[in-house]
Structure formats: structure tokens, C-alpha cells
Rosetta silent file (secondary structure, phi, psi, omega in degrees, C-alpha in Angstrom):
SEQUENCE: MKHDLELQVNKTNNLSEGKTATQSRTATCFPPCGPDKVIDGDRETCAKDVGIGKGSSVKSIWWTVDLGSKHSIYSISIYFKDYKEYGDFELRQRGRFAGFSLYISNTQKKEDGYLCYKNTLPLPPLEFNTTCIEHGRYVIYYNERLDGVTYPGEYQIQSIYTELCEVKVEGCGKGFHGNNCNTPCPINCQEQRCSIVNGTCFDCTQGYAGEMCEKKCESGFYGLECKRQCKGHCIRNTPCNHVTGNCDEGCAAGWIGMQCDQ
SCORE:     score description
SCORE:     0.000 S_00000001
   1 L     0.000  128.862 -176.758   -5.975    8.642    7.871 S_00000001
   2 L   -96.109  145.772 -179.054   -9.112   10.371    6.559 S_00000001
   3 L  -135.311  161.001  172.903   -9.651   11.118    2.894 S_00000001
   4 L   -77.439   98.709 -173.519  -12.272   12.769    0.704 S_00000001
   5 L   -79.151    2.076  177.961  -14.112    9.628   -0.395 S_00000001
   6 L   -81.949   -8.259  177.344  -16.241   11.576   -2.878 S_00000001
   7 L   -61.254  129.359  174.994  -13.408   11.555   -5.366 S_00000001
   8 L  -112.811  111.250 -178.838  -14.351    9.546   -8.426 S_00000001
   9 L   -90.638  121.489 -175.124  -11.308    8.389  -10.348 S_00000001
  10 L   -90.494  -27.712 -177.306  -12.168    7.787  -13.988 S_00000001
  11 L  -134.881  118.627 -176.813   -8.827    6.578  -15.245 S_00000001
  12 L  -129.973  169.592  176.439   -6.427    4.437  -13.166 S_00000001
  13 E  -110.160  147.561  172.248   -3.440    2.172  -13.699 S_00000001
  14 E   -79.677  105.678 -173.628   -3.210   -1.486  -12.710 S_00000001
  15 L   -85.011  -13.541 -171.403   -0.458   -1.171  -10.134 S_00000001
  16 L  -100.719  -26.739 -171.582   -0.275   -4.898   -9.191 S_00000001
  17 L   -61.573  130.003  176.791   -0.044   -6.849  -12.446 S_00000001
  18 L    79.212    5.747  178.889    3.330   -8.480  -12.931 S_00000001
  19 L   -84.251 -163.296 -176.729    4.694   -7.441   -9.536 S_00000001
  20 E  -105.784  127.215 -179.474    6.002   -9.742   -6.787 S_00000001
  21 E  -122.498  149.315  176.027    3.543  -11.698   -4.636 S_00000001
  22 E  -137.725  162.785  174.984    4.005  -14.015   -1.644 S_00000001
  23 E  -147.660  165.194 -173.156    1.690  -15.973    0.612 S_00000001
  24 L   -63.726  -45.458  176.503    1.848  -17.717    3.992 S_00000001
  25 L  -150.999  151.144 -179.981    1.701  -21.284    2.614 S_00000001
  26 L  -117.728  126.493  179.631    0.981  -22.809   -0.785 S_00000001
  27 L   -76.317  159.060  172.710   -1.181  -25.917   -1.122 S_00000001
  28 L   -77.275  128.068 -177.780   -0.399  -28.723   -3.522 S_00000001
  29 L  -154.623  158.718  175.773   -2.607  -28.297   -6.594 S_00000001
  30 L  -137.502  130.939   -0.845   -2.956  -29.064  -10.281 S_00000001
  31 L   -64.052  163.487 -175.144   -2.622  -27.187  -12.498 S_00000001
  32 L   -52.745  137.022  178.126    0.229  -25.526  -10.575 S_00000001
  33 L  -126.819  160.850 -179.111   -0.861  -22.630   -8.403 S_00000001
  34 L  -177.972  167.897 -176.396    1.053  -20.023   -6.488 S_00000001
  35 H   -58.579  -30.327  179.804    0.940  -16.440   -5.262 S_00000001
  36 H   -70.179  -20.466  179.675    2.159  -15.015   -8.563 S_00000001
  37 H   -65.691  -18.777 -176.541   -0.887  -16.477  -10.356 S_00000001
  38 H   -78.581  -16.361 -176.321   -3.019  -13.833   -8.656 S_00000001
  39 H  -125.778   29.133 -177.937   -1.388  -10.919  -10.482 S_00000001
  40 L   -98.298    2.673 -179.910   -0.800  -12.449  -13.943 S_00000001
  41 L    79.005    8.118 -176.945   -3.880  -10.886  -15.560 S_00000001
  42 L  -123.854  113.219 -176.830   -5.547  -14.293  -16.031 S_00000001
  43 L   -73.090  -10.730  178.664   -8.593  -15.103  -13.900 S_00000001
  44 L   -82.211  -15.352  177.406   -8.289  -18.803  -14.795 S_00000001
  45 L  -105.620  141.877 -170.132   -5.055  -19.189  -12.830 S_00000001
  46 L  -138.379  166.458  168.092   -5.209  -19.030   -9.060 S_00000001
  47 E  -104.721  153.401  176.927   -3.352  -19.285   -5.776 S_00000001
  48 E  -141.272  125.403  179.853   -4.371  -21.749   -3.114 S_00000001
  49 L   -98.057  162.169  177.718   -3.413  -21.650    0.522 S_00000001
  50 L   -64.701  158.591 -178.935   -3.541  -24.601    2.967 S_00000001
  51 L   -70.112  139.903  175.571   -6.766  -25.145    4.838 S_00000001
  52 E  -120.572  170.225  176.419   -7.440  -23.263    8.055 S_00000001
  53 L   109.039 -160.865 -178.497  -10.136  -23.547   10.710 S_00000001
  54 E   -54.811  129.298  179.622  -11.612  -26.287   12.843 S_00000001
  55 L    83.710   -3.403  177.815   -9.454  -29.419   12.897 S_00000001
  56 L  -108.895  145.559  175.820   -6.468  -27.650   11.329 S_00000001
  57 L   -76.454  -14.649  179.453   -3.335  -26.569   13.133 S_00000001
  58 L   -94.864  126.950 -174.219   -3.217  -23.496   10.871 S_00000001
  59 L  -113.468  -11.147 -178.515   -5.544  -20.729   11.967 S_00000001
  60 E  -148.517  156.015  179.454   -4.708  -17.787    9.717 S_00000001
  61 E  -139.195  158.553  171.441   -3.432  -17.106    6.200 S_00000001
  62 E  -144.873  155.271  172.281   -2.087  -14.108    4.260 S_00000001
  63 E  -138.859  140.434 -179.223   -1.279  -13.146    0.704 S_00000001
  64 E  -142.250  148.810  172.756    0.567   -9.948   -0.233 S_00000001
  65 E  -119.282  134.284  175.622    1.713   -8.085   -3.337 S_00000001
  66 E   -94.548  114.446 -178.795    4.731   -5.773   -3.378 S_00000001
  67 E   -78.620   -2.492  175.152    3.978   -2.839   -5.683 S_00000001
  68 E    95.663  -30.884  177.568    7.689   -2.057   -5.797 S_00000001
  69 E  -167.789  176.416  178.019    7.427    1.352   -4.145 S_00000001
  70 E   -63.391  138.030  174.831    4.839    3.611   -2.566 S_00000001
  71 E  -134.862  157.043  174.585    1.810    4.232   -4.753 S_00000001
  72 E   -89.617  109.642 -171.801   -1.374    6.253   -4.459 S_00000001
  73 E   -96.497  142.443  176.213   -4.113    3.583   -4.359 S_00000001
  74 E  -112.207  -45.666 -176.141   -7.736    4.082   -5.274 S_00000001
  75 E  -149.138  162.075  177.646   -9.401    0.651   -5.341 S_00000001
  76 E  -132.956  127.517  175.170   -8.835   -3.080   -4.902 S_00000001
  77 E  -114.499  140.114  178.856  -10.633   -5.840   -6.829 S_00000001
  78 E  -131.705  133.959  174.274  -10.536   -9.530   -5.969 S_00000001
  79 E  -113.798  110.574 -178.795  -11.764  -12.475   -8.053 S_00000001
  80 E   -89.443  155.491  177.515  -12.225  -15.571   -5.930 S_00000001
  81 L   -61.018  133.123 -175.030  -12.354  -19.123   -7.241 S_00000001
  82 L  -109.984  -24.646 -179.310  -16.007  -19.960   -8.089 S_00000001
  83 L    59.149   30.280  178.999  -16.043  -23.644   -9.235 S_00000001
  84 H   -58.854  -32.826 -178.182  -18.935  -22.937  -11.616 S_00000001
  85 H   -65.572  -16.858 -176.450  -17.701  -25.719  -13.898 S_00000001
  86 H  -107.423   -5.016 -179.273  -18.379  -28.267  -11.142 S_00000001
  87 L   135.682 -163.960 -177.551  -21.776  -27.099   -9.922 S_00000001
  88 L   -95.402   93.235  178.757  -23.215  -24.513   -7.547 S_00000001
  89 L  -112.333   18.402 -172.606  -20.574  -23.900   -4.884 S_00000001
  90 H   -60.630  -48.752 -177.761  -21.092  -20.136   -4.603 S_00000001
  91 H   -64.564  -38.516  178.279  -22.349  -20.050   -0.974 S_00000001
  92 H   -62.658  -44.472 -179.610  -19.626  -22.429    0.185 S_00000001
  93 H   -67.371  -39.790  179.043  -16.965  -20.287   -1.445 S_00000001
  94 H   -67.023  -34.181  176.301  -18.367  -17.033   -0.130 S_00000001
  95 H   -69.215  -29.533  176.516  -18.483  -18.601    3.333 S_00000001
  96 H   -68.799  -41.796 -175.779  -14.818  -19.565    3.044 S_00000001
  97 H   -85.111   -9.837 -178.440  -13.697  -16.077    2.197 S_00000001
  98 L   -54.698  141.332  176.548  -15.998  -14.414    4.739 S_00000001
  99 L    88.820    1.754 -176.769  -14.319  -12.244    7.363 S_00000001
 100 L   -68.810  160.024  177.515  -11.231  -11.319    5.281 S_00000001
 101 E  -126.047  153.347  173.539   -9.307   -8.082    5.741 S_00000001
 102 E  -125.164  128.559  179.893   -7.298   -5.862    3.389 S_00000001
 103 E  -121.455  147.638  170.005   -4.356   -3.786    4.608 S_00000001
 104 E  -114.708  128.218 -173.011   -2.151   -1.221    2.931 S_00000001
 105 E  -144.943  159.624  171.676    1.323   -1.022    4.440 S_00000001
 106 L   -97.236    1.721  172.540    4.873    0.196    3.752 S_00000001
 107 L  -130.179  175.017  178.624    6.215   -3.051    5.203 S_00000001
 108 L   -81.728    5.199  178.922    5.199   -6.678    4.766 S_00000001
 109 L  -101.893  124.895 -179.616    3.545   -6.607    8.196 S_00000001
 110 H   -63.860  -29.324 -179.708   -0.143   -5.814    8.316 S_00000001
 111 H   -64.408  -20.581  178.762    0.320   -4.449   11.844 S_00000001
 112 H   -87.796   -6.259 -171.925    2.415   -1.626   10.399 S_00000001
 113 L  -107.760 -159.925 -174.734   -0.257   -0.688    7.926 S_00000001
 114 E  -117.115  126.234  175.561   -3.743    0.703    7.492 S_00000001
 115 E   -76.635  112.060 -179.471   -6.912   -1.463    7.540 S_00000001
 116 E   -99.260  -17.100  176.714   -8.819   -0.402    4.454 S_00000001
 117 E  -157.731  139.661  174.022  -11.508   -3.102    4.492 S_00000001
 118 E  -137.763  118.719 -179.936  -12.880   -5.721    6.872 S_00000001
 119 L   -79.005  140.154  171.978  -15.619   -8.097    5.768 S_00000001
 120 L  -129.224 -101.059  171.982  -18.422   -9.095    8.170 S_00000001
 121 L  -131.074  147.947    4.249  -21.892   -9.703    6.720 S_00000001
 122 L   -70.085  169.612  178.160  -23.249  -10.047    4.128 S_00000001
 123 L   -59.991  145.952 -177.696  -20.896  -12.662    2.724 S_00000001
 124 L   -70.958  141.670  173.763  -18.496  -11.172    0.133 S_00000001
 125 L   -67.775  158.880 -178.393  -19.334  -11.663   -3.521 S_00000001
 126 L   -76.682  -13.014  167.548  -16.944  -13.795   -5.564 S_00000001
 127 E  -118.461  103.204 -168.087  -16.190  -10.732   -7.675 S_00000001
 128 E  -113.710  143.728  176.396  -15.344   -8.131   -5.083 S_00000001
 129 E  -146.700  138.974  175.367  -14.377   -4.473   -5.317 S_00000001
 130 E  -142.537  143.885  171.229  -13.813   -1.795   -2.693 S_00000001
 131 E   -75.200  131.016 -178.543  -12.638    1.803   -2.736 S_00000001
 132 E  -143.686   85.838 -174.685   -9.460    2.066   -0.670 S_00000001
 133 E   -88.535  103.319 -176.385   -7.939    5.520   -0.899 S_00000001
 134 E  -159.237  171.149  174.733   -4.543    5.193    0.763 S_00000001
 135 E  -129.014  145.306  179.906   -0.907    5.103   -0.160 S_00000001
 136 E   172.912  179.533 -176.322    1.665    2.379    0.430 S_00000001
 137 E  -101.109  -34.367 -173.488    3.891   -0.295   -1.042 S_00000001
 138 E  -116.195  137.909  169.656    2.244   -3.553    0.059 S_00000001
 139 E  -111.330  127.088 -171.963   -1.360   -4.767   -0.232 S_00000001
 140 E  -121.703  123.303  171.140   -2.103   -7.569    2.225 S_00000001
 141 E   -95.985  132.973 -179.454   -5.043  -10.006    2.157 S_00000001
 142 E  -140.090  142.322  173.453   -5.618  -11.703    5.534 S_00000001
 143 E  -147.988  160.133 -178.937   -8.144  -14.146    6.946 S_00000001
 144 E  -153.655  156.914  169.674   -8.460  -16.315   10.043 S_00000001
 145 L  -137.962   95.510 -171.096  -10.553  -18.903   11.836 S_00000001
 146 L   -93.572  146.472  175.189   -9.492  -18.888   15.451 S_00000001
 147 L   -65.147  142.908  177.209  -10.313  -21.394   18.124 S_00000001
 148 L    81.321    1.568  177.478  -12.740  -20.111   20.778 S_00000001
 149 L  -104.484  132.660  176.251  -14.279  -17.483   18.464 S_00000001
 150 L   -91.561  116.211 -179.339  -17.959  -17.679   17.532 S_00000001
 151 L   -98.882  157.704  175.565  -18.422  -16.791   13.858 S_00000001
 152 L   -55.498  149.533 -177.604  -21.712  -15.991   12.080 S_00000001
 153 L   -59.363  -23.876 -179.756  -23.648  -19.037   10.933 S_00000001
 154 L   -75.427  -18.026 -177.670  -23.054  -18.123    7.290 S_00000001
 155 L   -75.164  140.829  166.000  -19.274  -18.494    7.698 S_00000001
 156 L   -78.721  135.739 -179.425  -17.518  -21.719    6.807 S_00000001
 157 L  -119.900   -0.149 -179.416  -15.385  -22.750    9.796 S_00000001
 158 E  -133.595  141.716  178.802  -13.776  -25.973    8.581 S_00000001
 159 L    56.351   53.983 -179.509  -11.561  -26.695    5.554 S_00000001
 160 E   -87.902   96.890  176.162  -11.208  -22.987    4.683 S_00000001
 161 L   -97.365  123.843  178.193   -9.154  -22.956    1.502 S_00000001
 162 L   -90.471  116.514 -178.432   -8.304  -19.502    0.269 S_00000001
 163 E  -125.274   96.565  178.779   -8.231  -19.473   -3.556 S_00000001
 164 E   -94.752  125.388 -179.166   -7.531  -16.063   -5.002 S_00000001
 165 E   -99.738  -26.373  174.765   -7.608  -15.991   -8.824 S_00000001
 166 E  -163.004  134.520  170.951   -6.863  -12.317   -9.454 S_00000001
 167 E  -122.763  126.265 -179.480   -6.201   -9.265   -7.372 S_00000001
 168 E  -119.849  119.170  176.461   -6.118   -5.903   -9.095 S_00000001
 169 E  -103.181  121.362 -176.118   -4.815   -2.837   -7.262 S_00000001
 170 E  -116.378  145.960  178.108   -5.682    0.357   -9.125 S_00000001
 171 E   179.345 -165.157 -179.977   -4.481    3.879   -8.661 S_00000001
 172 E   -90.731  146.821  176.364   -2.356    6.585  -10.179 S_00000001
 173 L   -76.275  173.964 -175.476    1.097    5.958  -11.494 S_00000001
 174 L   -56.427  130.213  172.332    4.222    7.739  -10.269 S_00000001
 175 L    94.756   -1.598 -175.125    4.072   11.497  -10.560 S_00000001
 176 E  -137.754  157.442  175.752    0.293   12.015  -11.053 S_00000001
 177 E  -151.245 -175.724  177.205   -2.922   12.367   -9.114 S_00000001
 178 L    98.512  173.187 -172.002   -6.545   13.541   -9.613 S_00000001
 179 L   -71.700  -10.061  172.936   -9.725   12.063  -11.042 S_00000001
 180 L  -121.746    8.860 -178.659   -8.081   11.326  -14.378 S_00000001
 181 L    53.422   37.592 -179.034   -4.587   10.646  -13.000 S_00000001
 182 L  -125.047    8.717  176.638   -3.316   13.447  -15.216 S_00000001
 183 E   -98.613  122.325 -179.161   -2.419   16.176  -12.697 S_00000001
 184 E   -63.519  143.569  171.363    1.279   16.246  -11.864 S_00000001
 185 L   -63.898  153.800  176.390    2.366   15.928   -8.256 S_00000001
 186 L   -53.479  146.484 -169.261    3.990   19.038   -6.747 S_00000001
 187 L   -64.805  -26.666 -176.715    7.569   19.387   -7.975 S_00000001
 188 L   -99.450   12.041  170.423    9.180   18.972   -4.542 S_00000001
 189 E   -66.014  134.880  178.029    7.383   15.700   -3.610 S_00000001
 190 H   -64.368  130.007 -179.929   10.005   13.063   -2.872 S_00000001
 191 H    57.491   21.473  177.905   10.182   10.595   -5.799 S_00000001
 192 H    53.821   44.462 -179.954    7.221   12.563   -7.286 S_00000001
 193 L  -117.579  129.099 -177.816    4.716   10.623   -5.210 S_00000001
 194 E  -147.545  169.340 -179.420    1.571   12.261   -3.847 S_00000001
 195 L   -61.897  133.788  177.492   -2.002   11.579   -2.691 S_00000001
 196 L   -63.303  -25.038 -174.295   -4.441   10.574   -5.381 S_00000001
 197 L   -79.487  -54.041 -170.341   -7.116   12.730   -3.678 S_00000001
 198 L  -131.523    7.208  176.554   -5.554   16.154   -3.232 S_00000001
 199 L    77.367    8.675  177.211   -1.955   15.964   -4.363 S_00000001
 200 L   -66.687  142.421 -175.692   -0.396   16.255   -0.930 S_00000001
 201 E   -77.992  143.301  171.178    3.141   14.812   -0.921 S_00000001
 202 L   -65.348  -47.246  177.080    3.984   11.600    0.930 S_00000001
 203 L  -146.409  159.695 -178.612    7.408   13.051    1.730 S_00000001
 204 E  -103.020  152.858  169.610    9.370   16.103    0.649 S_00000001
 205 L   -69.420  168.136 -176.257   12.732   16.382   -1.091 S_00000001
 206 L   -60.072  135.393  176.094   15.576   17.824    0.913 S_00000001
 207 L    92.041    3.135 -176.506   15.096   21.437    1.956 S_00000001
 208 E  -133.235  154.690  179.316   11.296   21.580    1.696 S_00000001
 209 E  -145.838  178.758  179.862    8.310   21.092    3.971 S_00000001
 210 L   101.655  159.682 -178.427    4.523   21.515    3.980 S_00000001
 211 L   -60.512  -34.717  179.939    1.706   19.321    2.654 S_00000001
 212 L  -102.939    7.981 -178.659    2.588   20.312   -0.917 S_00000001
 213 L    54.143   38.990 -176.560    6.319   20.657   -0.077 S_00000001
 214 L   -96.303   -5.110 -175.789    6.022   24.250   -1.179 S_00000001
 215 E  -106.331  131.675  171.346    7.853   25.773    1.816 S_00000001
 216 E   -71.550  154.923  177.505   11.587   26.080    2.133 S_00000001
 217 L   -54.304  145.800  175.782   13.091   25.093    5.473 S_00000001
 218 L   -61.709  150.674 -179.971   12.935   27.807    8.091 S_00000001
 219 L   -52.100  130.373 -179.595   16.125   29.854    8.405 S_00000001
 220 L    97.877   -2.959 -178.820   18.768   27.846   10.230 S_00000001
 221 E  -131.141  156.351 -178.616   17.521   24.407    9.183 S_00000001
 222 E  -157.207  176.596  173.167   18.047   22.175    6.139 S_00000001
 223 L    84.168 -169.394 -179.295   17.785   18.646    4.749 S_00000001
 224 H   -61.246  130.745  179.862   15.061   16.002    4.791 S_00000001
 225 H    56.540   15.842  175.572   11.998   17.157    6.733 S_00000001
 226 H    56.277   32.917 -176.743   14.045   20.271    7.642 S_00000001
 227 L   -90.097  -15.677 -178.339   15.250   18.491   10.777 S_00000001
 228 E   -89.213  140.431 -176.530   18.981   19.288   10.503 S_00000001
 229 E  -101.651  136.777  177.458   20.298   22.471   12.041 S_00000001
 230 L   -59.701  154.821 -178.170   22.877   24.724   10.357 S_00000001
 231 L   -72.675  -23.576  173.796   26.251   24.874   12.049 S_00000001
 232 L    88.071   15.381 -179.279   25.949   28.608   12.598 S_00000001
 233 L  -118.691   24.206  174.962   29.387   29.710   11.283 S_00000001
 234 E   -71.011  153.903 -179.693   28.430   31.115    7.860 S_00000001
 235 H   -58.720  138.715  179.786   29.802   34.554    7.016 S_00000001
 236 H    55.477   25.110  179.391   27.841   37.497    8.445 S_00000001
 237 H    59.389   26.319  177.288   25.598   34.962   10.191 S_00000001
 238 L   -69.595  148.324 -179.488   23.815   34.228    6.909 S_00000001
 239 L   -69.316  152.761  177.348   21.682   31.055    6.998 S_00000001
 240 L   -73.934  169.054  178.531   23.055   27.893    5.405 S_00000001
 241 L   -63.664  129.324 -172.894   21.628   26.453    2.200 S_00000001
 242 L   -69.570  -13.548  179.075   18.216   24.985    3.026 S_00000001
 243 L   -97.056  -50.290 -169.666   18.946   21.865    0.897 S_00000001
 244 L   -99.970  -21.493 -174.197   22.631   21.056    1.514 S_00000001
 245 L    83.661    0.448 -179.288   23.483   22.853    4.752 S_00000001
 246 L   -76.391  154.982  172.862   26.456   24.492    3.026 S_00000001
 247 L   -93.197   96.094 -172.667   27.485   28.088    3.563 S_00000001
 248 L   -65.929  -26.704 -177.256   27.179   29.307   -0.037 S_00000001
 249 L   -97.844    1.290  177.907   28.661   32.732    0.632 S_00000001
 250 L   110.208 -179.530 -172.435   31.588   31.479    2.679 S_00000001
 251 E  -105.355  157.587  170.237   32.603   31.095    6.308 S_00000001
 252 L   -70.298  161.626 -178.804   32.988   33.437    9.236 S_00000001
 253 L   -56.191  133.439  175.685   36.526   34.159   10.362 S_00000001
 254 L    92.877   -0.023 -178.852   38.251   31.113   11.871 S_00000001
 255 L  -126.537  147.418  176.618   36.063   28.494   10.149 S_00000001
 256 L  -138.661  177.346 -178.333   36.479   26.409    6.972 S_00000001
 257 L   100.452  161.149 -178.572   34.695   23.574    5.136 S_00000001
 258 L   -59.487  -35.871 -179.208   31.607   23.461    2.958 S_00000001
 259 L  -104.638    9.717  178.766   29.413   23.797    6.077 S_00000001
 260 L    53.360   46.090 -176.583   31.963   25.938    7.923 S_00000001
 261 L  -113.236    9.512 -178.775   32.116   23.300   10.666 S_00000001
 262 L  -118.374    0.000    0.000   35.892   22.905   10.879 S_00000001
């Protein structure tokens, strides 16, 4: 999906803090670590996955946050574990995280979603940010070290521990879009959710269609996405209600019921 990437959003909401996070596997660590530590607003607490790569039976890892419902996303920031208190491990850490991907999806499967970022070279900084203008419910971090694949020399290929300390997903809250997140979504957007870029609706409420859900269903159709067809037995061949499918003015002779289908 293409978007106008020139949009500069000046005011966004943290959509991920305090939500529900999961990961493929959790390593044993002290102090306790886990997927929820990545969205607690504290960069000192982290998640740690089991090691992948050469010599490990595990070849890929994932971490995901459930935003609770579809949101209009603008950017994603990641703070990786740096180990500054123990010495200079920056290049090692950057090499471990190298090659990671970020997906936006409406399911917990990255294959169902949209790839919004793929790292190659240079190595990612330990404080990372990318613009990712998309909408969805799940943000998925993924990385792998597969057998038989030749990776760049800068990549770490053995004992790849993924330690995410904070992931911040930013965008507009429900019902708003625009560069200050203060423009209301069109009134007929389903659940008042629309694109952060141009206000186009993700889905329409019953009886409406169009990018802004500004159009009533064509005569003879009704319901979600205007896919349902009227029964055709309304009085004087009048069209049914574009939202409910009912014959508001009554039925033709010989028919009864709200939709004149009996």
C-alpha cells in the first residue's frame, strides 16, 4: 500500500505502552525479563529471547505487540540492550540485531501483514526509529539466522540473543488523523478509524461506501460494503433502506416482514 510519505506528524500518541506483548521464546534471565517489559515505558527493563544462529536449533525469533484494535500508525522506535555498563559492546549488539524486519498486520502472523522495514546494511543503531505509515492491530519484530545463508561480515551469526528494552509505536488515536492528530475521521468510518495520512476510512459503517464512506449504497443494495441485495418486494418497487435492508414504506401486495421477504 502506497502512502504520501511527506506527511510530518507533529503530535502522536504512544499506541503500544501498556498493551499485550508476546514473543517466540523467553530466555532465563535476572532481573526477570519478558515480552511485556518492552512496552512498560522503562528502558532499563528488557525482553530476552533464546539464542539463534550457528550451533543453535532455533533459527528465528519474533516479538509482537497487540494494540488492541486497528490503529493508524506513523512511526516505530526500538531501544536495544546496549551493555554500556559492562564496556563497549555496541558493535556486537548491532551485529546481533542486524537483518531484523518489522511488520504491521491485522493478525498475529507476519505473513498476513505488511513489511514496513527490513534492515540490511549499515548495522542498525541501538536507538532505532523508522517512519511506518500503515494501519493495523499487531506490530511484529522478526529476525533470523538460517543455515545455508551467507550473511554480511558485519552480522553476528552465532549466539544471537535478541534483547529489546523498549518498543514505541506512535500514531493517531481512535477517531483522528492529520499532522497534529486533531482532524476527525469521516463520520461513517467504521469504529471511527481512518488513515493518518489522508483520512480515508479503513472500513465503512453499514450502508456506506467510498474512500471517505461518503456514498450511500447504490439503489437496491445495503449493509456492510453494500454487498447485500434488497429483496425487491418493497411497495411501488421503492429501494430498501441502504443500512438495514428494510422496506421503510411497506411491502408490495402479497409480501410481509420488515424486509418484505415473507
